[in-house]
C-alpha positions in Angstrom: 111.7 78.4 85.1 112.8 77.2 81.7 113.5 79.8 79.1 111.1 78.0 76.7 108.2 78.5 79.3 108.7 82.2 79.7 106.4 83.3 76.8 103.6 81.1 78.2 104.0 82.5 81.7 104.2 86.0 80.4 100.8 85.6 78.5 99.2 84.1 81.6 100.4 87.0 83.8 99.1 89.5 81.2 95.7 87.9 81.5 95.8 88.3 85.3 97.2 84.9 86.4 95.1 83.2 89.1 94.5 86.5 90.8 96.2 89.6 92.3 97.2 90.5 95.9 98.7 93.6 97.6 101.9 93.3 99.6 101.4 94.0 103.3 105.2 94.6 103.8 108.4 95.0 101.8 110.4 92.0 100.8 114.1 92.8 100.2 116.6 90.8 98.2 118.2 88.1 100.4 119.0 85.3 97.9 119.5 85.4 94.2 116.1 83.9 93.3 114.1 86.1 95.7 111.2 88.2 94.4 111.6 91.8 95.5 108.5 94.0 96.2 107.6 97.0 98.3 104.7 97.5 100.7 101.4 98.1 98.8 102.8 96.7 95.5 100.1 94.9 93.5 101.4 91.4 92.7 100.0 89.1 90.0 99.8 85.5 91.3 100.7 82.8 88.8 100.6 79.6 90.8 100.4 78.2 94.4 103.5 76.3 95.6 102.3 73.3 97.7 104.1 73.4 101.0 103.5 73.9 104.8 103.5 77.6 104.3 101.1 79.6 102.0 103.5 80.4 99.2 102.3 81.8 95.9 104.3 82.7 92.8 
């Protein structure tokens, strides 16, 4: 993410993004860019990443 885009994404997240989901398991830090969350955390979804796997940001 470009620093110039951060305010735009922050506003989008504050409005609820494209939806919310609840983590079914914890995701621990493995790589520098990983998102860390715990089981039952509510996550605001900002976009879907097209790929073979169902990956959302």
